[in-house]
N, C-alpha and C positions, 0 to 999 in steps of 0.2 A: 504494500500500500504506500503510495507516495506521501511524503510529508508536505503539508500545506500550512503555512502560517499566514494568518490574516490580521492586518493592522486596523484597528477601529479607532478613527481619529476624531470623531465627533459628528455634528449635524450641520445642515445648511438651511437655506431658505425653505425648502420643501418640508422640513421636519426639525424646527429650531430647538425643540426641547426633548426630542426622542419619544414623544407620545403617540406618533402615528402608528396605528396598529398594522397597517398594510406593510410598512417597512420592517416592523418587528417580525411579521410573518415571513417576509422574504428572507430575513436573516436566519430564521429557524430552518427554512427550506434548504438553504445552502450550507448550513452548519454541518451536515453530514459529510461534506467534502473538506472540512477544515480540521486540522490536527490540533492547532493551538491558536488562540487569539492573543494579540497584544493590545492592551488598553492603555491609552496615553494618559489617563487620569483616573482618579478614584471614582468620579461620577460615571465615566464610561464603563469602568469595571463593574459598578453596581448595575448599570443599565443592562449589560450583557448577562449578568446573573439574574436580575429580578424581572426584566421585561422580555428578554429573548430566551431565557431558560438555559443558558450555557453553564455547565457544571464548573464549580470553583477551580477544579484541577486542570481545566482547559484554558484558563485565562491567566495571563501574566501581565502585570502592570509594569511598563517601562516608560518612564517620562522622557520627553525629548531632551537632548543635550545641545549645548551651544559651544562654539569655538571661542573660548575666552582669550585666545591669542590674537584673533582677528578683531573681536569686539572689545575694545579697551577704552578706558576713560581718556578724554583729552585734557589738555592744559587749559581749563576753562572752556567756554564755548568757542569752537574753532570756525573760521570762515569757510563757507561752502561755495564753490563755483556756481554762478547762476542765481544764488539766493539774493533776494532783495532785503534780507533781514540780517546782514552781517554786522550791523552797527552793534558794538559791544554793550551799549547801554540798554538794549532791548532784552526782553525775556521771551524766548521762543518756545511755544508749545508745539510738539511734533507728533504726527501720527503716520504710520506706515501700514499700507494694506490695500488690497484691491477695492475699487470703488463699487461695491455691491451692498445691497440693503443690509445683509447680515452683519456687516462690519460697523454699522452704526454711525457713519460719518455725518448724517443729517443731525443726529442728536448732538454730536460734537460741535458742529457749526452753530446750532441754536444755543448751546451752552456758552460758547465763546462770545456770541452776540450778546447774550444776557449779561455776561461778565463785564464787557467793555461799556455797556449802556449804564450799568449801575455803579461802576467804579471808575471815576475820572482818571485816577493814576494808571490803572490797567489800560484804559483807553489810549493813554499816551505811550505806554511802554510794552504792552503785551502784543504778541503776534502769533499767528497760527500757520504752520507749514503742514500740508497734506501731501504725502508721497504715495504714488500709485496711480494706476489707470484702471479704467473699467467702464461698464455701461451707464453708470450714474454720473459721469463727468458733467454733462450739460445740466442735468437737474441740480446737482450740488453747486455748480457755478451760479445758477439762477438763484438758489437759496442764499448764497453769500451776498448777492446783490440785494435781495429783498431784506436781508438783515442789516444792510447798510455798512458792511465791513469789508468792502472790496479792497481797500487800501491796507487792510490788516491781515489778509489771508493769501497765501501763496500755494497754488496747485503746482507741485513740482514735477508731476508726471512720473513715469516709470524711470528708475535709476538703477545703475549697476554698481553704485558705490555706497551701499547701505552702511558699512562700518563708518565711513567718513560722514555720511549724512547724520547718523546718530550723534556724532560729536558736534554737530551744528545745532543741536537742540539743547534747551535747558531742562525741559520736562517732557516726558513721553506720556501720551494719552492713548489708551486703547478703549474705545467706546462700544465694543462689539455687543451684538444682541445674542450671539451664540458663539462658543469656542470649544475646542478640545483642549489641547495644551498648546499654547501660542509660542511658536519659535520667535516671533518678532518681539514679544514681551520679554522673553529671556535674553534676546540680543540687546534690548534696551537696558535691562538690568546689568548685563555684563559690561555695558558701556558706561556704567556708573551713573545712569540717569535715575532720578526719582520718577516713579511711575504712578499714574492714576488709571485704574482699570475697573471694568464692570464686574459685578459678582456673578459671572456666568461660567459654566463649564469648569475647566481646570484652573481658571484664574486665581481663585482663593488658595489653591495649592501652591502657586508660585509666589504670590504677593502676601507677605506677612503684614497684615494691615496695621498701620501705625509704626512699623519698624523698617520696612523696605519700600513702602508706598501706601497709597490710599485706595480703598475700594468703595464703589458707589453702586447703587441699584441700576440695572439696565433700564434705560428709558427715563431716568430721573434727571431731567434737564437742569433743574435748580440745584440738585445735589452735585452734579458734575461741575456746574459753574462755581459753586461754593468751594469745591475741592481745588479747582484751578486757581481761584482767588487766594486760597490759603497758601499754596506753594508760590504764587507770584509774590506775596508779601513776606514770606519767610524763607529767604535764601539759605540761611544756616540750617534750618530744618530740612530743606530740599537736599542740600549737600549731604547731610547725615543719612537720609533715606537712600540716596544714590550709593553711598559707600557700603551701606548694609546690604543693598540689593546685589552688588557685585560679589560681596563675600558669600552671600547665599548661593549664587550661581556656582562659584568655585567649589563650594562645599557639597552641593546637592545636585546640580544640573550640568555637570561638565560633559563635554563630548566624549571624553575617555570613559566615564562611568556608563554612559548610554551604550557605547560600542561594546564594552565589556559585558553588559547585561544581554545584548543581542547575541554575542558570541557564545555565551553560556547557554542560552536557549537553543541555538542551532546545534551545539554539541550534544545537548540533552536529547534533542529530537532525533538526530542522526545516529545516536547510540542506541536507539530503540527502547528508550525508557518507557514510552507510552505504548500500551498494548492496543492494536487496532480493534480487537474485539470489544474492549472496554469503551473505546471511542464510539463504535457503532451503537452500542447500547445507550450511551449518553445522548447520541444524536437522535435516536428514535424517540426517546423520552421528550426531547425538545420539540420534535415535530408534533407530538400529541398535545402540547400546551395550547390553550385557547388564547 
């Protein structure tokens, strides 16, 4: 029997919280062909156990790792070619991700608009850089115009210099509606940035709230604006969060640790530790679940 390992990374627009029963059924149907599942977060691990019916012995949680040798802190915020926000007196909030609804950029733009409207100091000194391309480019550009913040927001498009781009931010914001384990969030933390993220998917596993960053509810525009305002006005706190975030990545989410976990799993499977008969029994039980 061939060894098949399936990585479960999370959900997207069609099933943002994993409650779609059709997709749960599809996962049960193909589970008979899967030897082991890799879940990127505790929430995904629980989903596979509780909703799909995969036995605990067939699921291994392996979180993403990040190359902390490429993503390193800068000496303060570094200038970025093409950026209109290289003035060192500014505070630049940055987001990196494809421009799709599940990434929550509309919430971020509205929160940033709320911040600069109610905080004259932030209106003078805060800026927002959004890196990435996608189908919502025109819609998000129009939203920036309707918020009256065209001069304060830069759509940087797709870039291939993300480590350098991270070093051109002061604060990283991830406003996602749904996530698995976010590589981009880990990259920001490895870059020594304080992070603000939504409490979705694996984000609470990555961000130690109050120590390495701030967590807000998904869709909470006012809460996101408040968190951004706090880090705008508290540079010492921001710096401390950023340092703690990098330390957490080095200790728990290194690329070496992730590779080691996958190699151990591959060795285990190729050594025939799992019996095909046991696997088939577990799969038939999963298929009978309603």
